C-alpha positions in Angstrom: 0.0 0.0 0.0 1.2 3.5 -0.8 0.0 6.6 0.8 -0.2 10.1 -0.7 1.9 12.8 1.0 -0.2 15.0 3.3 -0.6 18.5 2.2 -2.3 21.6 3.7 -5.7 22.4 2.0 -5.9 25.9 0.5 -8.8 28.2 0.4 -8.9 28.9 -3.4 -10.5 25.6 -4.2 -14.0 25.7 -2.6 -16.5 22.8 -2.7 -14.3 20.7 -5.0 -16.5 17.8 -4.1 -19.4 19.3 -6.0 -17.9 18.1 -9.2 -19.0 14.7 -8.0 -22.7 15.6 -7.8 -23.0 16.7 -11.4 -26.6 16.3 -12.6 -25.4 15.5 -16.1 -28.2 14.5 -18.5 -27.4 11.2 -20.0 -28.2 10.0 -23.5 -27.7 6.4 -22.5 -27.7 4.2 -19.5 -25.5 1.1 -18.9 -23.9 -0.7 -16.0 -20.8 1.3 -14.9 -17.3 0.0 -14.9 -16.4 2.3 -12.0 -18.5 3.5 -9.0 -17.7 6.2 -6.6 -19.2 7.1 -3.2 -18.8 10.5 -1.6 -19.5 10.2 2.2 -20.6 12.8 4.7 -17.0 13.0 5.8 -16.0 14.0 2.3 -18.8 16.6 2.2 -17.7 18.1 5.5 -14.1 18.5 4.2 -15.4 20.2 1.1 -17.5 22.5 3.1 -14.6 23.6 5.3 -12.6 24.5 2.3 -15.6 26.2 0.7 -16.5 28.3 3.7 -12.9 29.6 4.0 -13.1 30.7 0.4 -16.6 32.2 0.8 -15.5 34.2 3.9 -12.7 35.8 1.9 -15.1 36.6 -0.9 -17.6 38.3 1.4 -14.8 40.4 2.9 -14.7 42.1 -0.5 -18.1 43.7 0.1 -17.9 47.4 -0.8 -20.3 49.6 1.1 -21.0 52.8 -0.9 -20.8 56.2 0.8 -24.2 57.4 2.0 -25.6 60.9 2.5 -28.9 62.5 3.0 -31.0 64.9 5.0 -33.4 63.9 7.7 -35.3 65.6 10.5 -34.1 64.3 13.9 -35.7 65.2 17.3 -34.8 67.4 19.0 -32.3 68.9 16.5 -34.5 69.3 13.5 -33.2 69.1 10.0 -29.8 67.3 9.8 -27.5 66.7 6.8 -25.4 63.6 7.2 -22.8 61.5 5.3 -21.2 58.1 6.0 -17.9 57.6 4.1 -14.9 55.2 3.9 -16.9 52.3 5.2 -14.8 49.1 5.2 -15.3 45.6 6.6 -12.8 44.9 9.4 -14.1 41.5 10.4 -16.5 38.9 9.1 -17.3 35.5 10.6 -19.3 32.5 9.4 -19.3 30.4 12.6 -22.2 28.1 11.8 -22.8 26.4 8.4 -24.1 23.2 7.0 -23.8 21.6 3.6 -26.5 19.0 3.4 -27.7 16.4 0.9 -31.3 16.6 -0.2 -32.2 13.0 -1.3 -33.0 12.9 -5.0 -32.6 16.6 -5.4 -29.2 18.2 -4.8 -27.1 20.1 -2.3 -28.2 22.8 0.2 -25.9 25.3 1.8 -27.1 27.2 4.9 -25.1 29.7 7.0 -26.4 31.1 10.3 -25.2 33.4 13.1 -22.8 35.1 10.8 -21.5 38.6 11.6 -19.9 41.6 9.9 -18.0 44.4 11.6 -17.5 47.7 9.7 -15.6 50.9 10.4 -16.3 54.3 8.8 -16.4 58.0 9.1 -19.4 60.2 9.8 -20.1 63.8 9.2 -23.2 65.9 10.1 -24.4 69.5 9.6 -27.3 71.1 11.4 -28.7 74.6 12.2 -27.0 75.4 8.9 -23.7 76.3 10.6 -22.9 73.6 13.1 -20.7 70.8 11.8 -19.5 67.7 13.5 -17.5 64.6 12.5 -15.9 61.4 13.8 -15.8 57.7 13.2 -18.1 54.8 13.9 -18.0 51.0 14.3 -21.0 49.0 13.0 -21.8 45.5 14.1 -24.1 43.3 12.0 -25.2 40.1 13.8 -27.6 37.3 13.0 -26.7 37.2 9.3 -28.4 34.2 7.6 -27.5 32.9 4.1 -29.2 30.0 2.3 -28.7 28.8 -1.2 -29.1 25.7 -3.3 -26.2 24.6 -5.5 -27.1 23.4 -9.0 -24.7 21.4 -11.1 -25.2 20.9 -14.8 -23.1 19.6 -17.8 -21.1 21.7 -20.2 -20.4 20.9 -23.8 -17.5 18.6 -22.8 -19.5 16.6 -20.4 -17.9 18.2 -17.4 -20.0 19.7 -14.6 -20.7 23.4 -14.2 -22.0 24.7 -10.9 -24.1 27.7 -10.0 -25.9 29.2 -7.0 -29.7 29.3 -7.2 -32.5 30.5 -4.8 -30.1 32.5 -2.7 -31.4 34.5 0.2 -29.6 36.7 2.8 -31.2 38.2 5.9 -29.5 40.5 8.4 -30.7 40.1 12.0 -29.6 43.0 14.2 -27.3 46.0 13.8 -25.5 48.0 16.5 -23.4 51.1 16.1 -20.9 53.0 18.2 -20.1 56.6 17.3 -16.8 58.0 18.3 -17.3 61.7 18.9 -20.6 63.5 18.6 -23.8 63.6 20.7 -26.2 60.9 21.7 -28.9 62.1 19.2 -26.8 60.6 16.4 -28.1 57.2 17.5 -31.6 58.3 16.7 -30.5 59.3 13.2 -28.9 55.9 12.8 -31.7 53.8 14.2 -34.5 55.7 12.3 -32.9 56.2 8.9 -29.4 54.9 8.3 -29.9 51.4 9.7 -32.3 50.3 7.0 -30.2 51.8 4.2 -27.1 50.0 5.3 -28.9 46.7 5.7 -30.2 47.0 2.1 -26.8 47.9 0.8 -25.2 44.9 2.4 -27.9 42.4 1.6 -27.8 43.3 -2.1 -24.2 42.3 -2.3 -24.2 39.1 -0.4 -26.0 36.7 -2.8 -24.0 37.9 -5.9 -20.8 37.2 -4.0 -22.1 33.8 -3.0 -22.8 33.1 -6.6 -19.3 34.3 -7.6 -17.7 32.0 -4.9 -19.6 29.0 -6.4 -18.7 30.0 -9.9 -15.1 30.2 -9.0 -15.2 26.4 -8.8 -15.8 26.0 -12.5 -12.2 26.5 -13.8 -11.2 23.7 -11.5 -14.0 21.4 -12.6 -12.7 21.7 -16.1 -9.7 19.6 -14.9 -12.0 16.6 -14.3 -10.4 13.8 -16.3 -13.4 12.6 -18.2 -11.1 11.2 -20.8 -7.6 10.5 -19.3 -4.7 9.6 -21.5 -2.8 6.6 -20.2 0.0 6.1 -22.7 0.6 6.0 -26.5 -1.9 3.1 -26.8 -4.8 3.8 -24.5 -7.0 6.3 -22.7 -9.7 5.7 -20.1 -13.1 7.3 -20.1 -14.7 8.4 -16.8 -17.9 10.0 -18.1 -21.1 9.3 -16.1 -23.5 6.7 -17.4 -26.4 7.8 -15.2 -27.4 10.6 -12.9 -26.0 10.4 -9.3 -28.0 8.7 -6.6 -28.3 11.1 -3.7 -29.2 9.9 -0.2 -29.1 11.5 3.2 -25.6 10.1 3.8 -23.8 9.8 0.5 -23.7 10.6 -3.2 -23.2 7.5 -5.4 -21.8 8.0 -8.9 -21.8 5.6 -11.9 -18.9 6.1 -14.3 -18.1 4.4 -17.6 -14.7 3.3 -16.5 -13.6 1.9 -19.9 -10.3 1.8 -21.7 -10.1 2.7 -25.4 -7.5 2.7 -28.0 -6.6 6.4 -28.6 -8.8 7.7 -31.3 -10.6 4.4 -31.8 -13.4 3.9 -29.4 -14.3 0.3 -30.1 -16.4 -1.5 -27.6 -15.1 -4.9 -26.3 -17.0 -8.1 -26.8 -18.2 -8.1 -23.2 -20.1 -5.7 -20.9 -19.8 -4.6 -17.3 -21.7 -6.7 -14.8 -23.7 -4.9 -12.1 -22.1 -4.5 -8.7 -22.8 -2.5 -5.6 -20.5 -0.8 -3.1 -20.9 -1.8 0.5 -21.9 0.8 3.1 -18.7 2.7 4.1 -18.2 5.7 6.4 -14.6 5.8 7.5 -13.1 7.6 4.4 -14.2 10.6 2.4 -14.3 8.8 -0.9 -14.7 5.2 -2.1 -14.0 4.1 -5.6 -15.0 0.6 -6.9 -13.2 -0.5 -10.1 -14.8 -3.6 -11.7 -13.1 -6.4 -13.6 -14.8 -4.9 -16.7 -12.5 -1.9 -16.5 -9.3 -3.9 -16.2 -10.4 -6.4 -18.8 -11.2 -3.5 -21.2 -7.6 -2.4 -20.7 -6.4 -5.9 -21.7 -8.7 -5.8 -24.8 -7.2 -2.4 -25.8 -3.6 -3.4 -25.4 -4.1 -6.7 -27.1 -5.9 -5.0 -30.0 -3.0 -2.5 -30.3 -0.5 -5.3 -30.5 1.2 -4.0 -27.4 1.1 -7.5 -25.7 4.0 -8.9 -27.6 7.7 -9.0 -26.7 10.9 -10.1 -28.4 13.3 -11.8 -26.0 17.0 -12.0 -26.7 19.9 -13.4 -24.8 21.0 -10.0 -23.3 17.7 -10.0 -21.4 18.7 -13.2 -19.5 20.8 -12.6 -16.3 24.6 -13.1 -17.0 24.9 -15.6 -14.3 22.2 -17.9 -15.7 23.6 -21.2 -17.2 20.6 -21.2 -19.6 21.3 -19.0 -22.7 19.2 -18.2 -25.7 21.3 -20.0 -28.2 21.1 -23.2 -30.2 23.6 -24.9 -28.0 21.3 -24.7 -24.9 18.2 -25.6 -26.8 20.1 -28.3 -28.7 20.6 -30.2 -25.4 16.8 -30.8 -25.4 16.2 -30.7 -29.2 19.3 -32.2 -30.9 18.0 -31.3 -34.3 18.5 -27.6 -33.5 22.1 -27.9 -32.6 22.8 -30.1 -35.7 21.0 -27.8 -38.2 21.9 -24.4 -36.7 25.1 -24.8 -34.8 26.6 -22.0 -32.8 23.8 -19.4 -33.4 22.0 -17.1 -31.0 18.2 -17.3 -30.7 15.3 -14.9 -30.4 11.9 -15.6 -29.0 8.7 -13.8 -29.8 6.0 -14.0 -27.0 2.6 -12.7 -28.2 -0.9 -13.0 -26.8 -3.4 -14.6 -29.1 -6.4 -13.2 -27.3 -7.0 -10.7 -24.5 -5.9 -11.8 -21.1 -8.8 -12.2 -18.6 -8.6 -10.8 -15.1 -10.7 -12.2 -12.3 -11.4 -10.7 -8.9 -12.2 -12.9 -5.9 -11.9 -11.9 -2.3 -8.3 -11.0 -1.6 -7.2 -12.6 -4.9 -6.5 -11.2 -8.4 -5.8 -13.8 -11.1 -4.9 -13.2 -14.8 -5.3 -15.9 -17.4 -3.2 -15.4 -20.5 -3.1 -17.4 -23.7 0.0 -16.7 -25.9 2.2 -18.2 -28.6 6.0 -18.4 -28.3 7.9 -18.4 -31.6 11.5 -19.4 -31.5 14.0 -18.3 -34.2 17.7 -18.9 -34.9 19.6 -15.7 -35.8 21.7 -16.2 -38.9 25.0 -14.4 -39.3 23.3 -12.0 -41.7 20.7 -11.3 -39.0 17.8 -13.1 -40.8 15.6 -15.2 -38.6 15.1 -18.9 -39.3 12.0 -20.3 -37.6 12.6 -23.3 -35.3 9.2 -24.0 -33.6 6.1 -22.4 -32.1 4.5 -23.2 -28.8 1.0 -22.6 -27.5 1.2 -21.4 -23.9 -1.5 -20.9 -21.2 -0.2 -19.0 -18.2 -1.8 -18.1 -14.9 -0.4 -15.2 -12.9 -1.4 -13.6 -9.6 -1.6 -9.8 -9.4 -0.9 -7.5 -6.5 -2.7 -4.1 -6.9 -2.1 -0.9 -5.0 -2.7 2.8 -5.2 0.3 5.0 -6.1 -0.4 8.7 -5.9 -3.6 9.1 -7.9 -3.0 6.0 -10.0 -3.8 2.3 -9.7 -0.7 0.2 -10.1 0.2 -3.4 -9.8 2.7 -6.3 -10.1 2.3 -9.9 -11.2 4.0 -13.2 -10.3 3.8 -16.5 -12.3 1.5 -19.2 -10.9 1.7 -21.9 -13.5 2.3 -22.4 -17.2 1.2 -25.1 -19.6 2.6 -25.5 -23.1 1.8 -27.5 -26.2 3.6 -27.7 -29.5 2.1 -25.5 -32.2 4.4 -26.2 -35.1 8.0 -27.5 -35.4 10.4 -26.7 -38.3 13.0 -29.1 -36.9 11.0 -32.3 -36.4 9.1 -33.7 -33.4 10.3 -33.2 -29.8 8.9 -33.4 -26.3 7.6 -30.0 -25.2 7.8 -30.9 -21.6 11.6 -30.9 -21.7 11.5 -27.1 -22.3 9.3 -26.3 -19.2 12.2 -25.2 -17.0 13.7 -23.0 -19.8 10.5 -21.2 -20.5 9.5 -20.7 -16.9 12.8 -19.1 -16.4 12.4 -16.9 -19.5 9.0 -15.7 -18.3 10.2 -15.0 -14.8 13.4 -13.1 -15.7 12.5 -11.5 -19.0 8.7 -11.2 -19.6 7.3 -10.5 -16.1 9.8 -7.8 -15.2 8.8 -5.9 -18.4 5.2 -6.3 -17.5 5.7 -5.2 -13.9 7.7 -2.1 -15.1 4.7 -1.0 -17.0 2.2 -1.9 -14.3 4.3 0.1 -11.8 3.8 3.3 -13.9 0.1 3.0 -13.0 -3.2 4.0 -14.6 -5.1 7.2 -13.7 -8.0 7.1 -11.3 -10.9 9.6 -11.6 -9.6 12.9 -10.2 -10.3 16.6 -10.0 -7.6 19.2 -10.2 -4.6 18.8 -7.9 -6.2 16.1 -5.9 -4.2 14.0 -3.4 -5.3 10.7 -2.0 -4.3 10.1 1.6 -4.9 7.3 4.1 -5.6 5.0 1.1 -6.6 1.4 1.5 -7.5 -1.2 -1.2 -9.6 -4.3 -0.9 -10.1 -7.0 -3.5 -13.7 -8.2 -3.4 -15.7 -10.5 -5.7 -15.9 -8.8 -9.1 -14.2 -5.5 -8.2 -11.6 -3.7 -6.2 -12.7 -1.2 -3.5 -10.4 1.8 -2.8 -11.2 3.8 0.3 -9.4 7.1 0.7 -9.4 10.6 2.2 -8.7 13.5 -0.1 -6.8 16.8 0.0 -6.6 19.5 -2.6 -3.7 21.9 -3.3 -3.2 24.8 -5.6 
């Protein structure tokens, strides 16, 4: 098991999780190859990041200068102005991001407060002027909004705030300088104007904070390139299922040859993720997904390998030459004395991967073609073998990729065609088992170690990751952190 390095979440990436609740209209419905479950723990993490971002956004509220003339007892007619009003503190101490089953996501903020500082100036009796500063406290601020997620033209989610409402509870002011009658002016006239000025700006800023997510959502790897042969599609095959405790997503999870999206001759079988609560996110990857990868690489001709003597460890007594093979097949040494050999190992059909509890097995059917290398480098065919091999796989998460390694379980061979006369295939078992272990499997493992991308958003890190192999699929449980 490999664990992602812990990083400190930053405030600029709010509610990243909402990418996973995209209500994307689907034109087709099929069993998914990959499923994902976002838990309440994941929503809480997303909310914490989002609230920090929203708080910074609301601190940018600009309160315009205010002026007017009002009659205030016992002074009479008073001209006033409030200028240079700035927010000095803003708090969102209580918030909740909740799932509405079958509907969407609701954000509510209560007991929020805003503190402002500004300057005041008054003129009365036509000749008397006074000025000073003031501190204004807004308490009991309530904000509620629903968050809608739709699809853009690329199939990625786009979020927006809808049905936003902001209500200010109470306001208190402290004037520095001036007489007590200024409080009457504030409570009777200025209070309402300030409330209206603030309330008009809150919901647009909430909408901006939600919209700020969209550039990050465009990084969702709906179609992730793997290498020069393959890419994997993580588009949604149906709308998310939203319950009180989780959001369940169904993703296509299918490998394709780059530029050639041909469906394999098999379909994903239905599977369900078990109830889980310990991690923020759970990803279930079915055998369909891994087998679609095998189909793609086999179709691309990538599951073939030439083996030469320089790939055999120097200390091995078995060499890829006609002398070694001639000890088991005398005709080879007699007809092709003193020549080096080359083997071509090539799958004849797509390998099949099977998931059982705590066990991953791959069955591969291949041919092995043996050649003698002539002095002029031409290849003379010696024989071909049919080979059925069973390997066990260890799978693990590395960063944001799924990686693995295989070991040989057993191998059965039969003679395909001989160009040097009949011989007993069983006599070559030890040679070919050695060749597989020291030449073929290390090449396979080097590629598997590079890994294959999991569905991710932006600069997403997986931490506290665990992987279980269950019947028909692998289950990845992980926490998530975002950076940058």
